[in-house]
Z-matrix of the N, CA and C atoms (Angstrom, degrees):
N
C 1 1.467
C 2 1.533 1 108.31
N 3 1.323 2 115.12 1 136.97
C 4 1.463 3 120.03 2 -176.96
C 5 1.523 4 111.68 3 -83.44
N 6 1.339 5 115.67 4 162.05
C 7 1.466 6 120.47 5 176.62
C 8 1.529 7 110.10 6 -96.02
N 9 1.318 8 115.22 7 175.41
C 10 1.464 9 121.82 8 -175.42
C 11 1.531 10 112.36 9 -63.01
N 12 1.320 11 116.42 10 -40.03
C 13 1.467 12 119.54 11 -177.82
C 14 1.529 13 111.08 12 -62.72
N 15 1.328 14 115.79 13 -47.79
C 16 1.455 15 119.58 14 177.94
C 17 1.530 16 110.08 15 -61.62
N 18 1.326 17 116.07 16 -43.73
C 19 1.458 18 120.44 17 -178.97
C 20 1.528 19 111.31 18 -58.42
N 21 1.335 20 117.29 19 -46.00
C 22 1.467 21 120.49 20 -179.51
C 23 1.523 22 111.43 21 -60.79
N 24 1.327 23 117.30 22 -40.13
C 25 1.472 24 120.92 23 176.93
C 26 1.526 25 110.26 24 -64.50
N 27 1.311 26 115.52 25 -45.48
C 28 1.463 27 120.77 26 -177.71
C 29 1.526 28 111.60 27 -66.33
N 30 1.338 29 116.87 28 -38.46
C 31 1.460 30 121.27 29 178.16
C 32 1.526 31 110.34 30 -59.33
N 33 1.329 32 116.87 31 -47.36
C 34 1.475 33 120.22 32 178.93
C 35 1.523 34 110.99 33 -59.52
N 36 1.323 35 116.23 34 -42.50
C 37 1.458 36 121.37 35 179.19
C 38 1.535 37 110.93 36 -63.77
N 39 1.327 38 116.83 37 -43.90
C 40 1.467 39 121.11 38 -178.67
C 41 1.531 40 111.89 39 -69.14
N 42 1.339 41 117.57 40 -34.02
C 43 1.470 42 120.58 41 175.97
C 44 1.528 43 109.23 42 -64.15
N 45 1.332 44 117.08 43 -43.90
C 46 1.477 45 120.40 44 177.77
C 47 1.524 46 110.83 45 -60.89
N 48 1.318 47 116.01 46 -42.65
C 49 1.470 48 120.52 47 179.63
C 50 1.535 49 110.35 48 -64.02
N 51 1.321 50 117.34 49 -45.81
C 52 1.466 51 121.74 50 179.67
C 53 1.526 52 110.68 51 -61.29
N 54 1.323 53 115.76 52 -39.77
C 55 1.463 54 120.61 53 178.85
C 56 1.531 55 110.60 54 -66.66
N 57 1.315 56 116.71 55 -47.26
C 58 1.462 57 121.97 56 -177.69
C 59 1.524 58 111.60 57 -60.93
N 60 1.332 59 116.70 58 -44.34
C 61 1.461 60 120.52 59 -174.94
C 62 1.526 61 113.72 60 -99.37
N 63 1.334 62 116.09 61 8.46
C 64 1.475 63 121.82 62 178.96
C 65 1.537 64 110.87 63 54.35
N 66 1.322 65 114.96 64 51.99
C 67 1.463 66 122.60 65 -179.24
C 68 1.521 67 110.52 66 -114.08
N 69 1.306 68 115.76 67 161.40
C 70 1.465 69 121.55 68 173.40
C 71 1.519 70 109.69 69 -81.48
N 72 1.315 71 114.57 70 154.80
C 73 1.459 72 122.56 71 173.11
C 74 1.520 73 106.38 72 -148.94
N 75 1.305 74 116.77 73 124.79
C 76 1.464 75 119.36 74 -179.92
C 77 1.522 76 110.50 75 -116.31
N 78 1.322 77 113.95 76 153.11
C 79 1.461 78 122.40 77 -179.12
C 80 1.521 79 108.98 78 -128.40
N 81 1.319 80 116.20 79 129.40
C 82 1.460 81 121.85 80 173.60
C 83 1.518 82 107.86 81 -109.03
N 84 1.316 83 116.75 82 127.67
C 85 1.459 84 121.31 83 172.67
C 86 1.523 85 106.32 84 -109.45
N 87 1.322 86 115.78 85 126.98
C 88 1.465 87 122.32 86 -169.83
C 89 1.522 88 109.95 87 -124.25
N 90 1.322 89 115.97 88 134.60
C 91 1.462 90 120.88 89 176.59
C 92 1.524 91 108.77 90 -129.54
N 93 1.326 92 116.27 91 135.55
C 94 1.464 93 120.86 92 176.71
C 95 1.527 94 107.55 93 -77.64
N 96 1.310 95 115.92 94 121.90
C 97 1.467 96 121.13 95 -177.60
C 98 1.531 97 111.08 96 -67.03
N 99 1.328 98 115.26 97 133.24
C 100 1.476 99 122.74 98 174.85
C 101 1.528 100 113.24 99 52.77
N 102 1.316 101 116.72 100 36.62
C 103 1.463 102 120.74 101 -177.38
C 104 1.528 103 112.47 102 -63.59
N 105 1.319 104 116.28 103 -32.72
C 106 1.467 105 120.19 104 178.95
C 107 1.531 106 110.63 105 -57.79
N 108 1.323 107 116.32 106 -37.22
C 109 1.473 108 120.34 107 178.42
C 110 1.528 109 111.66 108 -63.56
N 111 1.325 110 116.97 109 -36.00
C 112 1.470 111 120.73 110 177.91
C 113 1.527 112 108.76 111 -62.45
N 114 1.343 113 116.19 112 -49.20
C 115 1.468 114 120.23 113 178.62
C 116 1.522 115 111.64 114 -61.20
N 117 1.332 116 116.46 115 -44.96
C 118 1.465 117 120.82 116 -177.39
C 119 1.528 118 112.28 117 -66.32
N 120 1.331 119 115.83 118 -41.40
C 121 1.461 120 120.15 119 -174.72
C 122 1.529 121 113.55 120 -84.07
N 123 1.334 122 116.67 121 -36.68
C 124 1.463 123 120.05 122 -172.90
C 125 1.528 124 113.86 123 -113.65
N 126 1.337 125 117.11 124 -8.59
C 127 1.460 126 120.89 125 179.54
C 128 1.518 127 112.91 126 95.65
N 129 1.321 128 115.05 127 162.79
C 130 1.466 129 121.02 128 -175.51
C 131 1.527 130 113.10 129 -70.32
N 132 1.322 131 117.59 130 -27.94
C 133 1.469 132 119.04 131 176.88
C 134 1.518 133 110.75 132 -64.02
N 135 1.328 134 116.47 133 -43.82
C 136 1.465 135 121.05 134 177.28
C 137 1.532 136 109.41 135 -66.39
N 138 1.335 137 116.70 136 -38.73
C 139 1.461 138 120.77 137 176.42
C 140 1.518 139 111.74 138 -59.77
N 141 1.329 140 116.54 139 -43.27
C 142 1.467 141 120.95 140 177.69
C 143 1.526 142 111.06 141 -63.92
N 144 1.327 143 115.85 142 -37.18
C 145 1.464 144 120.86 143 177.71
C 146 1.536 145 110.34 144 -63.36
N 147 1.329 146 116.12 145 -42.11
C 148 1.468 147 121.04 146 177.94
C 149 1.529 148 110.07 147 -62.39
N 150 1.335 149 117.16 148 -46.83
C 151 1.471 150 121.01 149 178.97
C 152 1.527 151 110.83 150 -57.79
N 153 1.313 152 116.21 151 -46.66
C 154 1.458 153 121.48 152 -179.01
C 155 1.530 154 111.40 153 -63.30
N 156 1.319 155 116.53 154 -43.88
C 157 1.466 156 121.10 155 -179.97
C 158 1.525 157 110.92 156 -64.82
N 159 1.320 158 116.67 157 -43.09
C 160 1.467 159 119.75 158 179.32
C 161 1.519 160 110.44 159 -64.16
N 162 1.323 161 117.61 160 -42.44
C 163 1.469 162 120.71 161 177.77
C 164 1.529 163 110.26 162 -58.18
N 165 1.326 164 116.88 163 -43.64
C 166 1.473 165 120.88 164 179.55
C 167 1.527 166 111.46 165 -65.26
N 168 1.329 167 116.64 166 -42.11
C 169 1.468 168 120.41 167 179.01
C 170 1.528 169 111.17 168 -64.67
N 171 1.325 170 116.92 169 -42.70
C 172 1.466 171 120.43 170 178.20
C 173 1.524 172 109.90 171 -61.39
N 174 1.340 173 116.37 172 -48.75
C 175 1.466 174 121.23 173 -178.55
C 176 1.524 175 111.35 174 -60.21
N 177 1.324 176 116.82 175 -38.95
C 178 1.468 177 121.33 176 -177.73
C 179 1.528 178 112.64 177 -70.67
N 180 1.327 179 117.21 178 -16.71
C 181 1.465 180 120.75 179 -174.98
C 182 1.522 181 113.94 180 -113.11
N 183 1.339 182 116.32 181 18.16
C 184 1.465 183 120.73 182 174.51
C 185 1.528 184 109.00 183 -126.82
N 186 1.324 185 116.03 184 169.00
C 187 1.463 186 120.91 185 -179.44
C 188 1.533 187 110.47 186 -76.73
N 189 1.317 188 116.11 187 162.00
C 190 1.468 189 120.82 188 176.21
C 191 1.524 190 111.38 189 -62.10
N 192 1.316 191 117.35 190 -31.07
C 193 1.468 192 121.88 191 -178.71
C 194 1.530 193 112.91 192 -75.45
N 195 1.325 194 117.59 193 -15.74
C 196 1.467 195 121.53 194 -179.10
C 197 1.526 196 109.86 195 -79.06
N 198 1.319 197 116.16 196 151.66
C 199 1.463 198 121.53 197 -175.09
C 200 1.522 199 109.94 198 -116.45
N 201 1.332 200 115.91 199 113.73
C 202 1.462 201 123.18 200 178.67
C 203 1.518 202 109.34 201 -101.73
N 204 1.330 203 116.16 202 135.25
C 205 1.468 204 120.55 203 177.20
C 206 1.520 205 110.03 204 -144.16
N 207 1.312 206 114.42 205 152.90
C 208 1.466 207 119.77 206 170.70
C 209 1.518 208 105.69 207 -86.63
N 210 1.310 209 115.66 208 123.50
C 211 1.463 210 121.49 209 -174.77
C 212 1.521 211 110.95 210 -90.05
N 213 1.319 212 115.77 211 -22.48
C 214 1.461 213 121.00 212 179.38
C 215 1.509 214 109.99 213 147.65
N 216 1.324 215 117.14 214 146.39
C 217 1.459 216 120.90 215 177.73
C 218 1.509 217 111.21 216 51.74
N 219 1.333 218 115.03 217 -119.17
C 220 1.470 219 120.32 218 179.64
C 221 1.526 220 111.51 219 -105.55
N 222 1.320 221 116.84 220 23.54
C 223 1.469 222 121.33 221 179.59
C 224 1.522 223 111.79 222 -105.97
N 225 1.329 224 114.16 223 137.26
C 226 1.454 225 122.17 224 174.14
C 227 1.526 226 108.01 225 -123.08
N 228 1.330 227 116.02 226 158.03
C 229 1.460 228 121.53 227 174.09
C 230 1.527 229 107.91 228 -133.23
N 231 1.321 230 114.79 229 148.40
C 232 1.462 231 120.19 230 176.35
C 233 1.521 232 108.07 231 -134.08
N 234 1.323 233 115.92 232 128.44
C 235 1.463 234 122.37 233 173.34
C 236 1.519 235 107.83 234 -95.14
N 237 1.324 236 115.89 235 132.27
C 238 1.458 237 122.06 236 -179.42
C 239 1.529 238 108.97 237 -118.88
N 240 1.337 239 118.23 238 88.01
C 241 1.466 240 120.25 239 179.43
C 242 1.525 241 111.43 240 -62.49
N 243 1.325 242 115.12 241 139.88
C 244 1.465 243 123.63 242 176.28
C 245 1.529 244 113.13 243 60.34
N 246 1.322 245 116.12 244 30.27
C 247 1.467 246 121.50 245 175.99
C 248 1.526 247 108.03 246 -117.30
N 249 1.343 248 116.37 247 125.53
C 250 1.462 249 119.80 248 -179.80
C 251 1.528 250 110.31 249 -79.21
N 252 1.326 251 115.66 250 174.77
C 253 1.468 252 121.37 251 -174.85
C 254 1.526 253 111.99 252 -60.46
N 255 1.321 254 116.81 253 -42.69
C 256 1.469 255 120.38 254 -178.39
C 257 1.529 256 111.37 255 -63.29
N 258 1.322 257 116.75 256 -46.88
C 259 1.463 258 119.95 257 179.87
C 260 1.525 259 112.00 258 -70.21
N 261 1.326 260 117.15 259 -30.61
C 262 1.470 261 120.55 260 175.56
C 263 1.527 262 110.06 261 -63.05
N 264 1.322 263 116.04 262 -38.02
C 265 1.468 264 120.33 263 177.52
C 266 1.523 265 111.31 264 -64.94
N 267 1.322 266 116.28 265 -37.37
C 268 1.465 267 121.25 266 177.69
C 269 1.535 268 109.80 267 -64.83
N 270 1.331 269 116.45 268 -45.10
C 271 1.469 270 121.09 269 177.78
C 272 1.527 271 109.89 270 -61.05
N 273 1.327 272 116.45 271 -45.72
C 274 1.470 273 121.36 272 -179.01
C 275 1.527 274 111.08 273 -59.89
N 276 1.315 275 116.23 274 -44.09
C 277 1.467 276 120.40 275 -179.76
C 278 1.529 277 110.83 276 -65.78
N 279 1.314 278 116.52 277 -38.68
C 280 1.471 279 120.85 278 177.08
C 281 1.532 280 110.23 279 -61.45
N 282 1.324 281 116.76 280 -44.53
C 283 1.468 282 120.96 281 179.22
C 284 1.530 283 110.69 282 -63.57
N 285 1.327 284 115.82 283 -44.37
C 286 1.469 285 120.68 284 179.62
C 287 1.528 286 109.88 285 -58.00
N 288 1.321 287 115.26 286 -45.81
C 289 1.463 288 120.86 287 -179.03
C 290 1.536 289 111.60 288 -64.66
N 291 1.334 290 117.28 289 -42.24
C 292 1.470 291 121.11 290 -179.84
C 293 1.530 292 111.58 291 -60.82
N 294 1.332 293 116.76 292 -42.93
C 295 1.470 294 120.83 293 179.42
C 296 1.525 295 109.75 294 -66.75
N 297 1.323 296 116.09 295 -46.26
C 298 1.467 297 120.67 296 -179.59
C 299 1.530 298 110.65 297 -59.10
N 300 1.326 299 115.44 298 -44.38
C 301 1.465 300 121.00 299 -178.83
C 302 1.536 301 111.03 300 -65.25
N 303 1.307 302 117.21 301 -43.24
C 304 1.465 303 121.58 302 -176.99
C 305 1.527 304 112.18 303 -65.65
N 306 1.331 305 115.79 304 -40.36
C 307 1.462 306 120.43 305 -174.28
C 308 1.531 307 113.42 306 -101.46
N 309 1.323 308 117.39 307 19.23
C 310 1.466 309 120.35 308 -177.60
C 311 1.529 310 109.43 309 -65.90
N 312 1.308 311 116.51 310 112.61
C 313 1.467 312 122.22 311 -179.54
C 314 1.525 313 108.92 312 -69.62
N 315 1.303 314 124.23 313 141.32
C 316 1.460 315 127.93 314 3.89
C 317 1.526 316 113.86 315 -91.18
N 318 1.336 317 118.38 316 1.49
C 319 1.468 318 119.72 317 -179.86
C 320 1.525 319 112.05 318 -71.41
N 321 1.311 320 117.07 319 -14.40
C 322 1.458 321 122.09 320 -177.30
C 323 1.528 322 111.70 321 -52.47
N 324 1.331 323 116.65 322 133.15
C 325 1.467 324 119.92 323 178.22
C 326 1.530 325 112.94 324 -58.85
N 327 1.325 326 117.51 325 -23.20
C 328 1.464 327 118.66 326 178.79
C 329 1.521 328 112.07 327 -104.35
N 330 1.332 329 117.02 328 1.07
C 331 1.459 330 120.15 329 175.40
C 332 1.512 331 114.76 330 76.91
N 333 1.315 332 117.71 331 25.78
C 334 1.465 333 120.70 332 179.17
C 335 1.530 334 108.60 333 -149.81
N 336 1.322 335 116.83 334 144.91
C 337 1.466 336 120.58 335 176.15
C 338 1.521 337 109.31 336 -77.23
N 339 1.309 338 115.77 337 136.12
C 340 1.464 339 122.11 338 178.12
C 341 1.520 340 107.12 339 -131.79
N 342 1.322 341 116.17 340 140.02
C 343 1.461 342 120.48 341 173.91
C 344 1.524 343 108.15 342 -138.77
N 345 1.327 344 114.86 343 167.27
C 346 1.466 345 120.51 344 177.61
C 347 1.522 346 109.64 345 -127.94
N 348 1.319 347 114.58 346 153.60
C 349 1.461 348 122.08 347 171.77
C 350 1.521 349 106.83 348 -115.36
N 351 1.335 350 115.88 349 146.83
C 352 1.461 351 119.87 350 -176.65
C 353 1.519 352 111.68 351 -134.45
N 354 1.325 353 115.34 352 140.69
C 355 1.453 354 123.14 353 171.27
C 356 1.518 355 107.88 354 -114.88
N 357 1.327 356 117.12 355 136.70
C 358 1.465 357 122.58 356 -175.72
C 359 1.524 358 110.12 357 -117.76
N 360 1.331 359 116.45 358 134.51
C 361 1.470 360 121.69 359 173.80
C 362 1.523 361 108.36 360 -132.66
N 363 1.333 362 115.87 361 150.24
C 364 1.459 363 121.02 362 -177.79
C 365 1.521 364 111.29 363 -132.70
N 366 1.336 365 114.27 364 140.96
C 367 1.459 366 122.30 365 169.20
C 368 1.514 367 105.47 366 -103.02
N 369 1.303 368 120.96 367 128.06
C 370 1.463 369 128.51 368 6.74
C 371 1.527 370 114.70 369 -98.61
N 372 1.329 371 118.71 370 1.92
C 373 1.470 372 120.30 371 -173.67
C 374 1.528 373 113.29 372 -60.01
N 375 1.326 374 117.75 373 -40.86
C 376 1.469 375 121.26 374 -174.73
C 377 1.517 376 114.28 375 -108.18
N 378 1.312 377 117.21 376 -26.21
C 379 1.463 378 119.53 377 -170.53
C 380 1.522 379 110.83 378 -155.80
N 381 1.339 380 114.87 379 151.00
C 382 1.461 381 121.10 380 177.92
C 383 1.517 382 113.28 381 -115.39
N 384 1.330 383 117.43 382 11.54
C 385 1.467 384 120.29 383 177.78
C 386 1.524 385 109.35 384 -145.31
N 387 1.321 386 115.36 385 160.31
C 388 1.463 387 120.97 386 178.04
C 389 1.521 388 110.32 387 -60.27
N 390 1.333 389 116.25 388 -44.65
C 391 1.465 390 121.35 389 -178.19
C 392 1.523 391 111.18 390 -61.36
N 393 1.331 392 116.18 391 -43.22
C 394 1.467 393 120.50 392 -178.81
C 395 1.533 394 110.77 393 -68.48
N 396 1.327 395 117.05 394 -36.10
C 397 1.470 396 119.33 395 177.53
C 398 1.527 397 110.36 396 -61.21
N 399 1.324 398 116.53 397 -44.50
C 400 1.466 399 120.71 398 178.60
C 401 1.525 400 109.98 399 -63.36
N 402 1.319 401 116.23 400 -43.55
C 403 1.471 402 121.12 401 -179.59
C 404 1.533 403 111.07 402 -60.38
N 405 1.330 404 116.68 403 -46.53
C 406 1.469 405 121.46 404 -179.01
C 407 1.533 406 110.77 405 -65.72
N 408 1.330 407 116.96 406 -47.27
C 409 1.469 408 120.38 407 -179.81
C 410 1.526 409 110.68 408 -62.32
N 411 1.326 410 116.82 409 -40.49
C 412 1.464 411 121.28 410 179.52
C 413 1.529 412 111.03 411 -64.95
N 414 1.333 413 116.44 412 -41.45
C 415 1.467 414 120.31 413 178.54
C 416 1.532 415 110.62 414 -63.42
N 417 1.309 416 116.33 415 -42.48
C 418 1.466 417 120.40 416 179.64
C 419 1.528 418 111.13 417 -68.48
N 420 1.319 419 116.86 418 -34.76
C 421 1.465 420 120.38 419 174.19
C 422 1.525 421 109.89 420 -62.42
N 423 1.325 422 116.10 421 -42.67
C 424 1.468 423 121.37 422 177.84
C 425 1.533 424 110.61 423 -58.65
N 426 1.340 425 116.23 424 -43.38
C 427 1.471 426 120.70 425 178.31
C 428 1.538 427 110.02 426 -62.36
N 429 1.331 428 116.90 427 -43.15
C 430 1.475 429 120.95 428 179.30
C 431 1.525 430 110.95 429 -60.02
N 432 1.324 431 116.87 430 -42.69
C 433 1.469 432 120.82 431 -179.28
C 434 1.526 433 110.37 432 -68.40
N 435 1.322 434 115.41 433 -43.04
C 436 1.466 435 121.25 434 -177.42
C 437 1.532 436 111.53 435 -68.47
N 438 1.329 437 116.32 436 -27.52
C 439 1.465 438 121.47 437 -176.48
C 440 1.526 439 113.24 438 -90.35
N 441 1.312 440 118.25 439 12.39
C 442 1.457 441 120.14 440 175.20
C 443 1.516 442 115.73 441 120.75
N 444 1.322 443 117.99 442 -3.93
C 445 1.473 444 122.70 443 177.31
C 446 1.528 445 111.95 444 68.55
N 447 1.335 446 115.11 445 178.04
C 448 1.466 447 122.95 446 179.07
C 449 1.530 448 111.64 447 51.27
N 450 1.336 449 115.76 448 48.87
C 451 1.462 450 120.13 449 179.88
C 452 1.521 451 111.18 450 -155.14
N 453 1.324 452 114.05 451 168.12
C 454 1.460 453 122.82 452 178.65
C 455 1.515 454 107.98 453 -110.45
N 456 1.333 455 117.14 454 132.81
C 457 1.464 456 121.32 455 172.08
C 458 1.526 457 107.34 456 -120.44
N 459 1.334 458 115.00 457 118.83
C 460 1.459 459 120.96 458 -176.70
C 461 1.524 460 112.77 459 -115.78
N 462 1.335 461 116.98 460 -6.39
C 463 1.463 462 120.40 461 175.76
C 464 1.517 463 108.38 462 -132.29
N 465 1.321 464 115.71 463 148.63
C 466 1.468 465 119.63 464 178.64
C 467 1.514 466 109.41 465 -79.28
N 468 1.313 467 114.97 466 142.62
C 469 1.470 468 119.15 467 -179.55
C 470 1.507 469 110.27 468 -99.33
């Protein structure tokens, strides 16, 4: 899994490529819902286990061409080259469902329910720069969290 610095460099490169070849590029911003409670209740070792498991689940459910990175704390980002906004929403919903299904309490391997919220942004539909894509995806993630969590927001309200 890549780090934030590499991701930011790669995002700029992929935006230039999408612009040059008139292609779509989508960005998913992902946050683990109530992750602080996992750390507080079960400890940081269990929290690290959750982060690692989620990273593996995300990686297993995207294409080889997609770029997964840890953005910080309990946030992940995924770049989806040549994926339009509609299909990015489908991918996001699939990821949300996979995490929810895997961590469904009490069957959860760690004994706690875990869910994720996702914000989706697309080039060129929503943004024409790397910075704007992050801003849009982050805003939509905020809406998803504020609206009850465990959901995908792909349009601004």
